N, C-alpha and C positions, 0 to 999 in steps of 0.2 A: 216815498223815498227810493225804493227800490226801481220803480219805473225811470226816476231821474239818473239814478245810477247806471242803470241800463244804456238809458239814451247818451249818456256822456260818454260810457264806454265804447258804444257803437259809433259815436263822432270820431272818439280818438282811432279806432281801428280803421275808419275810412280814411285819415289822413296819414296814417303809419304807412312805412315803407313795406316794399315785397318782402324783404327780409323779416322784418318784425312780424308781418302777417304769416309767413311761412314758420316763423320760430313759435308763433301762438299756436298753430296748428299742429306742429311736430312735438310741443310740450303737452298738448292736450291728449295726443295719441299715446305718448310715452307714458302719461299719467292714467290714461285707461288701462294700459298693459299692466302697468305696476299696482296700482290701488284699485283697479276695476270700478272706477266712478268716472262720469263725463264731466270734464269741465267746461265744454262748449258743447252745443247741439250741431246736428247735421245740418240744419238751416243756416245757422251761423257760420259754419265751414263754407257752406256755399256762397252765403252772402260777401263773406272775404274773397273767395275766388271772383265774384263777379265785381268786385270793387277794384280789381288790379286792371290798370289801364295801358300802361306802357310794358314794352317788350323786357324791359331791363328790370322791371318790377316783375314779371313773370318768371325770369331766369332765377332771381335771387329767391322767389317764393319755392321754386321746384328746387332749388338747390337745398334750401333747408328741408324738404319734405324728403330728397333724397337722403340727406344726412341721418333723418329721422329713421328711415328705413334701415339703415346700418346699424344705428343705435338699437333698434327694435330687436334685430337679429343679435347683437349683443348682451341686450337684456334677458332674452330668450335662455341664451347660452348660460348666463351668470345664474338664471333661476335654476338651471338643469344641475350646474355644478354645485348649487348651495344645497339642493335637496340630497345629492350624492354624499355631500360632506355630513350633512345631518345623519344620513343613514349609516355612513360608517362611525360616527360619534356614537351614535345609539349601539351598534354592535360593539364597539370597544367597551362602551359602559357596561354591557352584559359580560364582557369577557371578564372586565377587571371585577365585577361583582361575584362571578363564579370563581376567581382566584381567591378573592377575601373568603368565601364560604370554604373553598378547599383548605386555606391556612387556618381557619376557626376548626374545622373538623379535625385537621391534622393535630393542631394544639391540643385539643379536648381529648384526643385519642392516646396522645403523649402523656396528658395528666393522668388519664385513667390507667393507662400501663404502669405508670410509675406509682400510682396509688395502690394497684394491685401487687406489684413487687414488694412494696413496703408492708402490705398486710401480710402477704405469704412470710415475708421475712419475720414480721411481728410473731406470727403463729409458729414460726421454727421451721419453715419450710423452705429450702434452698431451689426447688424446682419452680420453673417460671409457668408449668402447666396450670392454668387456671382450673381445668377441671378436676386435678387432684385435690383441690381445697373442698369441692362438694362432695366427693367421694370419701373423705376420710373424716369429716364433720359432720355433727349433728344439725337438725335444723335450727335449733335454737343458739348453736354457736354461730352459724351463718347469719343469722338474722342480726346478731349484736355486732358483726362484722360490718353487714350492709349499711346498718345505722349509723356506724361510724365514717362511712365513706360519703363524701360528698359527691352528688351527681347534679 
């Protein structure tokens, strides 16, 4: 089955115009550049070149290959820009995570600070100095306060 398909394809390629042959080779080169797989072999490309008989076919074939070269340049540039864009997105993602972590820590510190202020007010101290709590109370008193504070 595959042999018949290959023969049918070869017959179709031999009767194709120079433009179609050039387009096939150009597409195969572009496919190789993008997907890293061959659509046609080097022998098939040479066979296509040998099957070109007229000057008009040759001009059409060469025009298609020239267009492929330009397209190849644009594909390479697009790949570079794509990789640069992915790098920038990864960098921005990292910055966003750092910002979220900063906000979380800030909220946690605010909560902790307000909790300590509440505990100091509960114990009758108006000073916001946390060390004064440690200096004025016994260890048992501090343990009860710490047990009541959600960490």
